[in-house]
C-alpha positions in Angstrom: -181.0 135.6 116.8 -184.8 136.0 116.3 -187.0 133.0 116.6 -188.0 131.6 113.3 -191.6 132.1 112.3 -193.3 128.9 111.3 -194.6 128.6 107.8 -198.4 129.0 107.5 -200.5 128.8 104.4 -203.6 130.8 104.0 -206.6 129.8 102.0 -206.0 131.2 98.5 -209.2 130.0 97.0 -207.7 126.9 95.3 -210.1 124.3 96.3 -209.1 121.5 94.0 -206.5 118.9 94.7 -204.0 120.2 92.2 -203.9 123.6 94.0 -203.2 122.0 97.3 -200.5 119.9 95.8 -198.8 123.0 94.5 -198.9 124.8 97.9 -197.5 121.7 99.6 -194.6 121.6 97.1 -194.0 125.4 97.7 -194.0 124.9 101.4 -191.5 122.1 101.1 -189.3 124.3 99.0 -189.4 127.0 101.6 -188.5 124.6 104.4 -185.6 123.4 102.3 -184.4 126.9 101.9 -184.6 127.5 105.7 -182.9 124.2 106.3 -180.2 125.3 104.0 -179.2 128.1 106.4 -175.7 127.6 107.7 -175.5 125.9 111.1 -173.6 127.7 113.7 -170.4 126.0 114.4 -168.2 126.2 117.5 -165.7 129.0 117.2 -162.3 128.9 118.7 -160.7 132.0 120.1 -158.2 132.2 117.3 -161.0 131.8 114.8 -163.0 134.5 116.6 -160.1 137.0 116.3 -159.7 136.2 112.7 -163.4 136.6 112.1 -163.5 139.9 114.0 -160.5 141.1 112.0 -162.2 140.2 108.8 -165.5 141.8 109.8 -163.7 145.0 110.7 -162.8 145.3 107.1 -166.4 145.3 106.1 -167.7 148.6 104.7 -170.8 148.7 107.0 -168.8 148.0 110.1 -166.3 150.7 109.3 -169.1 153.1 108.6 -170.8 152.3 112.0 -167.5 152.8 113.8 -166.8 156.1 112.2 -170.2 157.5 113.1 -170.0 156.7 116.8 -173.2 154.6 116.8 -174.1 152.4 119.6 -173.4 148.9 118.5 -176.1 147.1 120.5 -178.7 149.5 119.2 -177.3 149.3 115.7 -177.4 145.5 115.9 -181.0 145.6 116.9 -181.8 147.9 114.0 -180.1 145.5 111.7 -181.9 142.5 113.2 -185.2 144.3 112.7 -184.4 145.1 109.1 -183.5 141.5 108.5 -186.8 140.2 110.0 -188.7 142.7 107.9 -187.0 141.7 104.7 -187.4 138.0 105.6 -191.1 138.4 106.1 -191.4 140.3 102.9 -189.4 137.7 101.1 -191.7 134.9 102.5 -194.7 136.8 101.5 -193.4 137.3 98.0 -192.5 133.6 97.8 -196.1 132.6 98.9 -197.5 134.9 96.4 -195.4 133.3 93.7 -196.1 129.7 94.9 -198.0 128.7 91.8 -195.2 129.8 89.5 -192.6 128.2 91.7 -194.6 125.0 91.8 -194.8 125.1 88.0 -191.1 125.7 87.8 -190.5 122.8 90.1 -192.6 120.5 88.0 -190.9 121.7 84.8 -187.5 121.1 86.3 -188.6 117.6 87.4 -189.8 117.0 83.9 -186.6 118.3 82.5 -184.7 116.0 84.8 -186.6 113.0 83.5 -186.0 114.1 80.0 -182.3 114.6 80.6 -182.2 111.3 82.4 -183.7 109.6 79.4 -181.3 111.4 77.1 -178.4 110.4 79.3 -179.6 106.8 79.1 -179.9 107.1 75.3 -176.4 108.7 75.0 -174.9 106.0 77.1 -176.5 103.4 74.9 -175.2 105.3 71.8 -171.7 105.4 73.4 -171.8 101.7 74.0 -173.0 101.2 70.4 -170.1 103.4 69.1 -167.7 101.3 71.2 -169.0 98.2 69.5 -168.8 99.8 66.1 -165.1 100.9 66.8 -164.2 97.3 67.7 -165.9 96.1 64.5 -164.0 98.7 62.4 -160.7 97.6 64.0 -161.5 94.1 63.2 -162.4 95.0 59.6 -159.2 96.9 59.2 -157.1 94.0 60.5 -159.0 91.7 58.3 -158.5 94.0 55.3 -154.8 94.2 56.0 -154.6 90.4 56.1 -156.5 90.2 52.8 -154.1 92.8 51.2 -151.0 90.8 52.3 -152.6 87.6 51.0 -153.4 89.4 47.7 -149.8 90.7 47.3 -148.3 87.4 48.2 -150.5 85.7 45.6 -149.7 88.3 43.0 -145.9 87.9 43.7 -146.2 84.1 43.6 -148.3 84.4 40.4 -145.8 86.7 38.8 -142.9 84.4 39.6 -144.8 81.4 38.6 -145.8 83.1 35.4 -142.2 84.0 34.7 -141.0 80.5 35.5 -143.7 79.0 33.3 -142.9 81.4 30.5 -139.2 80.7 30.7 -139.7 77.0 30.9 -142.5 76.4 28.4 -141.4 75.8 24.8 -143.9 77.4 22.4 -144.8 75.7 19.2 -143.7 78.8 17.2 -140.1 78.3 18.5 -140.1 74.7 17.5 -141.3 75.5 14.1 -138.8 78.3 13.5 -135.8 76.4 14.7 -136.7 73.3 12.7 -137.7 75.0 9.4 -136.3 78.5 9.2 -132.7 79.0 7.8 -130.1 80.0 10.2 -129.5 83.3 8.3 -133.0 84.4 9.0 -133.5 87.0 11.8 -136.3 85.0 13.3 -134.0 82.1 13.8 -131.4 84.2 15.6 -134.1 85.7 17.9 -135.5 82.2 18.8 -131.9 81.0 19.3 -131.4 83.6 22.0 -134.7 82.4 23.6 -133.7 78.8 23.4 -130.3 79.5 24.9 -132.0 81.3 27.8 -134.5 78.4 28.3 -131.8 75.8 28.3 -129.8 77.8 30.9 -132.9 78.4 33.0 -134.0 74.7 33.0 -130.4 73.7 34.0 -130.5 76.1 36.9 -134.0 74.9 38.1 -133.0 71.3 37.8 -130.2 71.9 40.3 -133.0 73.0 42.7 -134.9 69.7 42.0 -137.8 71.4 40.2 -140.1 68.6 39.0 -141.5 70.8 36.2 -138.1 70.7 34.4 -138.7 67.0 33.6 -141.6 68.0 31.3 -139.5 70.2 29.0 -136.0 68.6 29.1 -136.7 66.2 26.3 -138.1 68.9 24.0 -135.2 71.3 24.8 -132.6 68.6 24.2 -134.0 67.8 20.8 -134.1 71.4 19.9 -130.5 71.9 21.1 -129.3 69.0 19.0 -131.1 70.3 15.9 -129.8 73.8 16.5 -126.2 72.7 16.9 -126.4 70.7 13.8 -127.7 73.6 11.7 -125.2 76.1 13.2 -122.3 73.7 12.7 -123.2 73.2 9.0 -123.6 76.9 8.5 -120.2 77.9 10.1 -118.4 75.1 8.3 -119.8 76.2 4.9 -118.5 79.7 5.6 -115.1 78.4 6.6 -114.9 76.3 3.4 -115.5 79.4 1.4 -112.0 80.5 2.3 -110.6 77.6 0.4 -112.0 78.8 -2.9 -109.5 80.3 -5.3 -109.5 84.1 -5.5 -112.0 84.2 -2.6 -112.6 87.5 -0.8 -111.9 86.7 2.8 -113.9 89.6 4.2 -117.3 88.2 2.9 -117.4 85.0 4.9 -115.8 86.7 7.9 -118.5 89.4 7.8 -121.2 86.7 7.6 -119.7 85.0 10.6 -119.5 88.2 12.6 -123.1 89.0 11.8 -124.0 85.7 13.5 -121.3 85.7 16.2 -123.9 84.4 18.7 -123.8 81.0 16.9 -120.3 80.2 18.2 -121.3 81.5 21.7 -124.2 79.1 21.7 -122.0 76.2 20.6 -119.4 77.1 23.3 -122.1 77.1 26.0 -124.0 74.0 24.9 -121.5 71.7 23.1 -117.8 72.4 23.6 -116.7 69.5 21.4 -118.5 71.0 18.4 -117.1 74.5 19.3 -113.6 73.0 19.4 -114.1 71.3 16.1 -115.2 74.6 14.6 -112.1 76.3 16.0 -109.7 73.6 14.8 -111.3 73.7 11.3 -111.0 77.4 11.2 -107.4 77.3 12.4 -106.4 74.6 9.9 -108.2 76.3 7.0 -107.0 79.9 7.6 -103.4 78.8 8.3 -103.2 77.1 5.0 -105.1 79.9 3.2 -102.8 82.7 4.4 -99.7 80.6 3.9 -100.7 79.8 0.3 -101.7 83.3 -0.4 -98.6 85.0 0.8 -96.4 82.3 -0.7 -97.9 82.9 -4.2 -98.1 86.7 -3.7 -94.4 86.9 -2.7 -93.3 84.8 -5.6 -95.3 86.9 -8.1 -94.0 90.2 -6.5 -90.3 89.1 -6.9 -90.9 88.7 -10.6 -91.6 92.5 -10.7 -88.1 93.3 -9.3 -85.7 95.3 -11.3 -83.5 93.2 -13.5 -80.3 94.9 -12.4 -79.6 95.3 -8.7 -76.5 96.3 -6.8 -74.0 93.6 -6.2 -70.8 93.2 -4.2 -68.9 95.3 -6.6 -71.2 98.3 -6.0 -69.3 99.7 -3.1 -68.5 103.3 -2.0 -64.9 102.8 -2.8 -65.4 101.1 -6.1 -63.9 102.8 -9.2 -66.7 102.6 -11.7 -65.7 105.5 -13.8 -65.7 103.5 -17.0 -69.4 102.7 -16.4 -70.3 106.4 -16.5 -73.6 105.6 -18.2 -74.7 103.7 -15.1 -74.3 106.6 -12.7 -75.3 106.1 -9.1 -76.7 109.6 -8.9 -79.7 109.5 -11.3 -82.5 111.5 -9.6 -86.0 112.3 -10.9 -89.3 113.3 -9.5 -89.8 109.6 -8.8 -87.3 106.7 -9.2 -87.3 105.6 -12.8 -88.3 102.0 -12.2 -87.3 100.9 -15.7 -83.7 101.8 -15.0 -81.3 100.5 -12.4 -82.2 101.6 -8.8 -79.9 104.2 -7.3 -77.6 102.7 -4.7 -76.2 105.6 -2.6 -78.5 108.5 -3.4 -82.0 108.7 -2.0 -83.7 110.9 -4.6 -87.4 110.4 -4.1 -87.1 106.8 -3.1 -88.4 107.8 0.3 -91.9 108.4 -1.1 -92.5 104.8 -0.3 -92.5 106.0 3.3 -94.9 108.8 2.7 -97.4 108.8 -0.2 -97.0 105.1 -0.9 -97.1 104.0 2.7 -100.8 103.0 2.8 -101.4 103.0 -0.9 -103.2 100.0 -2.4 -101.0 96.9 -2.8 -99.4 96.0 -6.1 -101.4 93.6 -8.3 -98.7 91.4 -9.9 -100.6 90.2 -13.0 -101.6 93.8 -13.9 -98.1 95.1 -13.5 -96.7 92.2 -15.5 -99.0 93.1 -18.4 -97.8 96.7 -18.2 -94.2 95.4 -17.9 -93.5 97.6 -14.9 -90.6 96.9 -12.6 -90.1 98.0 -9.0 -87.2 98.3 -6.6 -87.2 95.9 -3.7 -88.6 98.4 -1.2 -91.8 98.9 -3.2 -92.4 95.2 -3.4 -91.6 94.8 0.3 -94.0 97.6 1.1 -96.8 96.0 -0.8 -96.2 92.6 0.8 -96.0 94.0 4.3 -99.0 96.3 3.9 -101.1 93.3 2.7 -99.8 91.3 5.7 -100.6 94.1 8.1 -104.1 94.6 6.8 -104.9 90.9 6.9 -103.3 90.4 10.4 -105.2 93.4 11.9 -108.5 92.2 10.4 -107.9 88.6 11.5 -106.9 89.5 15.0 -109.9 91.6 15.6 -112.1 89.0 14.1 -110.7 86.3 16.4 -111.2 88.4 19.4 -114.8 89.2 18.4 -116.1 85.9 17.0 -114.3 83.4 19.2 -114.5 85.7 22.2 -110.8 85.5 23.0 -109.1 87.6 25.6 -105.8 88.1 27.3 -103.3 85.3 26.3 -105.8 83.2 24.3 -106.1 85.7 21.4 -102.4 86.0 20.7 -101.8 82.3 21.0 -104.7 81.4 18.6 -103.5 84.2 16.2 -99.9 82.9 16.2 -101.2 79.3 15.5 -102.8 80.7 12.3 -100.0 83.0 11.1 -96.9 81.1 12.4 -96.2 79.4 9.1 -96.8 82.6 7.2 -94.5 84.6 9.4 -91.7 82.0 9.0 -92.2 82.0 5.2 -91.9 85.8 5.0 -88.9 85.9 7.3 -87.2 83.2 5.2 -88.0 85.0 2.0 -86.7 88.3 3.3 -83.6 86.7 4.7 -83.0 85.0 1.4 -83.3 88.2 -0.6 -81.2 90.5 1.6 -78.5 87.8 2.0 -77.1 88.9 -1.3 -78.4 92.5 -1.3 -75.8 95.3 -1.4 -78.4 98.1 -1.6 -78.1 99.9 1.8 -80.8 102.5 0.9 -83.3 99.7 0.1 -82.4 97.9 3.3 -82.8 101.1 5.3 -86.1 102.0 3.6 -87.5 98.5 4.4 -86.4 98.9 8.0 -88.3 102.2 8.3 -91.3 100.7 6.6 -91.4 98.2 9.5 -91.1 101.0 12.0 -94.1 102.8 10.5 -96.2 99.7 10.1 -95.5 98.8 13.7 -97.0 102.2 14.8 -100.0 101.6 12.6 -100.6 98.1 14.1 -100.5 99.5 17.6 -102.9 102.3 16.7 -105.3 99.5 15.4 -104.9 97.8 18.8 -103.0 94.8 17.3 -99.8 94.6 19.3 -99.3 91.0 18.4 -97.3 92.0 15.4 -94.5 93.7 17.4 -92.6 90.4 17.8 -92.7 89.7 14.1 -91.7 93.2 13.2 -88.8 93.1 15.7 -87.6 89.9 13.9 -87.6 91.7 10.5 -85.8 94.7 11.9 -83.1 92.5 13.3 -82.7 90.9 9.9 -82.3 94.2 8.2 -80.0 95.6 10.9 -77.8 92.5 10.6 -77.6 92.9 6.8 -77.1 96.6 6.9 -74.2 96.1 9.3 -72.6 93.7 6.8 -73.2 96.0 3.8 -71.9 99.0 5.8 -68.8 97.2 6.9 -68.2 96.1 3.3 -68.4 99.7 2.2 -66.1 100.9 5.0 -63.6 98.2 3.9 -63.9 99.3 0.3 -63.1 102.9 1.4 -60.1 101.7 3.4 -58.8 99.6 0.4 -58.9 102.6 -1.9 -55.3 103.4 -3.1 -55.2 107.0 -4.4 -52.0 106.5 -6.3 -53.7 103.9 -8.6 -56.1 106.5 -9.9 -55.0 107.7 -13.3 -55.6 111.3 -12.2 -57.1 113.1 -9.3 -58.7 116.5 -10.1 -59.2 119.3 -7.7 -63.0 119.0 -8.0 -65.0 116.9 -5.5 -64.1 113.2 -5.9 -66.9 110.8 -7.0 -66.4 108.6 -4.0 -66.9 111.6 -1.7 -70.0 112.5 -3.8 -71.4 109.0 -3.2 -70.7 109.3 0.5 -72.3 112.7 0.7 -75.5 111.5 -1.0 -75.6 108.4 1.1 -74.9 110.2 4.4 -77.7 112.7 3.6 -80.1 109.9 2.8 -79.3 108.0 6.0 -79.6 111.2 8.1 -83.0 112.1 6.6 -84.4 108.6 7.1 -83.2 108.4 10.7 -84.7 111.7 11.7 -88.0 110.2 12.8 -86.8 106.8 13.9 -83.2 107.0 15.1 -81.1 103.8 15.4 -78.0 103.8 17.5 -76.4 101.0 15.6 -76.8 102.8 12.3 -75.5 106.0 13.7 -72.4 104.2 15.0 -71.7 102.7 11.6 -72.2 106.2 9.9 -69.6 107.7 12.3 -67.1 105.0 11.3 -67.8 105.5 7.6 -67.4 109.3 8.0 -64.1 108.8 9.7 -62.9 106.6 6.8 -64.1 109.1 4.2 -62.3 112.0 5.9 -59.2 109.9 6.1 -59.6 109.0 2.4 -59.9 112.7 1.5 -56.6 113.4 3.3 -54.9 110.5 1.6 -56.1 111.6 -1.9 -55.0 115.2 -1.0 -51.5 113.9 -0.3 -51.3 113.0 -4.0 -51.0 116.7 -4.9 -47.4 118.0 -4.5 -48.3 121.5 -3.3 -50.1 122.3 0.0 -52.3 124.8 -1.7 -53.7 122.2 -4.1 -54.2 119.8 -1.2 -56.2 122.4 0.5 -58.3 123.2 -2.6 -59.1 119.5 -3.0 -60.0 119.1 0.7 -62.2 122.3 0.7 -64.0 121.3 -2.4 -64.8 117.8 -1.0 -65.8 119.2 2.4 -68.0 121.8 0.7 -69.8 119.0 -1.3 -70.4 117.1 1.9 -71.8 120.1 3.6 -74.0 121.1 0.7 -75.6 117.7 0.4 -76.1 117.4 4.2 -77.7 120.8 4.3 -80.1 119.8 1.5 -81.2 116.7 3.5 -81.1 118.1 7.0 -81.1 121.5 8.7 -77.9 123.6 8.9 -77.9 123.3 12.7 -77.8 119.5 12.7 -74.8 117.9 14.4 -73.6 116.4 11.1 -73.5 119.8 9.5 -71.8 121.4 12.5 -69.0 118.8 12.4 -68.3 119.3 8.7 -68.5 123.1 9.1 -65.7 123.0 11.7 -63.4 121.0 9.4 -64.2 123.3 6.5 -63.5 126.4 8.5 -60.1 125.2 9.5 -59.1 124.3 6.0 -60.3 127.7 4.6 -58.3 129.6 7.2 -55.2 127.6 6.1 -56.0 128.2 2.4 -56.4 131.9 2.9 -52.9 132.1 4.3 -51.5 129.9 1.6 -53.0 131.9 -1.3 -51.6 135.3 0.1 -48.0 134.1 0.7 -46.9 134.0 -3.0 -48.0 137.6 -3.5 -47.4 139.3 -0.1 -44.9 137.1 1.6 -42.6 140.0 2.8 -45.6 141.8 4.3 -46.9 138.7 6.0 -43.5 137.8 7.4 -42.9 141.4 8.7 -46.3 141.3 10.6 -45.7 137.8 12.0 -42.1 138.4 13.0 -42.8 142.0 14.3 -41.3 141.3 17.8 -38.0 140.2 16.3 -37.9 143.0 13.8 -38.7 145.7 16.4 -36.0 144.4 18.6 -33.3 145.6 16.2 -32.2 149.2 16.3 -30.6 149.2 12.8 -32.6 151.6 10.8 -30.8 150.6 7.6 -32.1 147.0 7.9 -35.6 148.3 8.6 -35.4 150.5 5.4 -34.4 147.5 3.3 -37.3 145.4 4.6 -39.8 148.3 4.1 -38.4 148.9 0.6 -39.1 145.3 -0.3 -42.6 145.6 1.0 -43.1 148.9 -0.9 -42.1 147.2 -4.2 -45.2 145.0 -3.8 -47.3 148.0 -4.4 -45.3 149.8 -7.0 -46.4 149.7 -10.6 -49.8 148.2 -11.3 -50.4 146.3 -8.1 -54.1 146.0 -9.1 -53.0 143.1 -11.3 -52.0 141.3 -8.1 -55.6 141.5 -6.9 -56.8 140.2 -10.3 -54.5 137.3 -10.1 -55.7 136.4 -6.6 -59.3 136.8 -7.8 -58.8 134.5 -10.8 -56.9 132.0 -8.8 -59.7 131.6 -6.2 -62.4 131.5 -8.8 -60.7 128.8 -10.9 -59.9 126.7 -7.8 -63.5 126.6 -6.6 -66.1 126.3 -9.4 -69.0 126.9 -7.0 -69.7 130.6 -6.6 -71.3 129.8 -3.2 -67.9 128.6 -2.1 -65.4 130.8 -4.2 -67.0 134.2 -3.4 -66.9 133.8 0.4 -63.3 132.4 0.2 -62.3 135.4 -2.0 -63.8 137.7 0.6 -61.9 135.9 3.3 -58.7 136.3 1.3 -59.1 140.1 0.9 -60.2 140.5 4.5 -57.2 138.7 5.7 -54.9 140.8 3.5 -56.5 144.0 4.8 -56.0 142.7 8.3 -52.3 142.1 7.6 -51.9 145.6 6.1 -53.7 147.2 9.0 -51.4 145.5 11.5 -48.5 146.6 9.3 -49.5 150.3 9.5 -50.1 150.0 13.2 -46.5 148.8 13.6 -45.2 151.7 11.5 -47.0 154.3 13.6 -46.1 152.8 17.0 -42.3 152.4 16.6 -39.8 155.3 16.3 -37.3 153.4 14.3 -40.0 152.3 11.8 -41.3 155.9 11.5 -37.7 157.1 10.7 -37.1 154.2 8.3 -40.4 154.6 6.4 -40.3 158.4 6.1 -38.9 158.3 2.5 -40.6 155.0 1.4 -43.9 155.4 -0.6 -46.6 153.1 0.8 -50.4 153.1 -0.1 -52.8 153.8 2.7 -55.5 151.4 3.8 -58.3 153.3 2.2 -56.7 153.1 -1.3 -56.5 149.3 -1.0 -60.1 149.0 0.2 -61.3 151.0 -2.8 -59.5 148.6 -5.2 -60.8 145.5 -3.4 -64.4 146.8 -3.5 -64.3 146.8 -7.2 -64.6 143.1 -7.1 -68.2 142.2 -6.6 -68.6 140.0 -3.5 -72.4 139.3 -3.1 -71.9 136.4 -0.7 -71.3 137.3 2.9 -69.9 133.9 3.8 -71.9 133.5 7.0 -71.0 129.8 7.1 -67.3 130.7 7.2 -67.3 133.2 10.0 -64.2 132.9 12.2 -64.7 131.1 15.4 -64.4 133.2 18.6 
């Protein structure tokens, strides 16, 4: 390398101290720049090779190698160029010494400024750190204050509530002491007082000292309040004892203040029990007296004449024709004797009259109106039902009774009344022989039982069951008496028995229809069993009375007329498809079939015998005998045989007064005759001997007979008498 040229400074005309100082600083800078040259380091062989390899990649080196230049010479040229440029650079630097010196001074000044700013920023950073710590402290302190505030507010709210619930204001004392219990303000303050008493009791268990300040005041108010409430409730209870009192008014007044009893029950059970006992004693006597008087007055409105032990199904009351059992009208004529075995419109007591207003005895006595027993019984039971339902709901609401307590308290009130009514009913029906009235009363109970359950008063079920048992027992006795009366009937003792329906059967038909209709909605197995027994006895009686007629034809006419009456009445009360109607239809069908054969025999006996005994007749080969038989049959149709049809027609019409019965039977008779004649003609055409025997015997054809029969008008098709398959 070339030797470094020392740095010299020429005289530039700066004579003052400041100019010298600038040159010295510039010279120092230059020396620093020279000192900053990299110091040659020891190279290892590996490093040398790497360095050479790296330099070979240089552009100038590659250019020199490609141009075949002498490297030593080229190195000297490069060295000379470097020295030239270095000298030029030094000279330029010397020429710019003043500017560089100024730049150096500015940089130094800037360093000082930056150093002061750095110091200032560090101070600011320290201050910020202190401020951050203070902010954290303030935040923590603020959170503590907030928690203290919330705790104090919570404590204040609870303390305020405790104080408000514990302190007894002067307005409460004044209202409870001076205002009547019926005033709304008294009820509102009573609720507040009850709450305060309860609250103070709870706090006293926690040993709250503040309770001692108000206990004396609350105790005095409690005593005063209980006294006023007791007096009010007892006054309302005593109102029940007044004659002709409306029970709903005091009960409504008590219900409007039902909280009074709750207050007594909570704060003084002895007074509450006293109120309950007083109410029980008063209402028990009131209801007993009311229903005792009401039942007595109702019984005075009963019809003067009522069925007795002589009014049985089998009783012969024909001399008392003016007292018929079968009087019917739009509504039972209550001024006359009540019907015994016919329902008529007596069942309106189960429909329109079921929930009608009760009978007012004194008003009906003035009007001189009489009623059958079922109407009086309905009025009494509806009054009892209405009072029981209202009373049961009142007890549950006012006395806050539930589960078993309500039924027990209710029964304590009504036990005497129920026993009285059961005794009265038992006394009346013990000598009653009116089965319709007994059955109507039983069905009244069934319906009132449903109404009571709809009103959520199931407590009456037991009482209603007792009544039903009484009526079932009496109905059983009356029915057995009627069955016995039918069994004791002696047909031969009747002065005469007509072919028309018998009055006993008519009674039974009306009674059976009535029982069937009543039992449609509420069936009773015991009653159904008794009716089956009665029906069997009636059918037996019909057969016994029919045996009084000497001829079988008359017996059948009597049986058919009675069966038809039974069927007609049952159909009027029930549907034609009912089991009762089906049973009678079967019996009637059998008897009509037998009657049809009996009515044809007097007129067409040879023809019928020939058809019936066809196998025996056809077995003979004697043509002469066959001609004789056919000759006898042909005589039936010689002359004016139309009169025979007229005789049959008149006979049937006279035997069965009802056209609904006679016309279908007449049609059955002619249909059976045509059937016999059709079978007769079929036999004639199917047997050689009969064909030979009948060749000279005049016989009408089937069409001629049908033309003559069609002349009789038969508008009824007799659907109910169709032959069974």
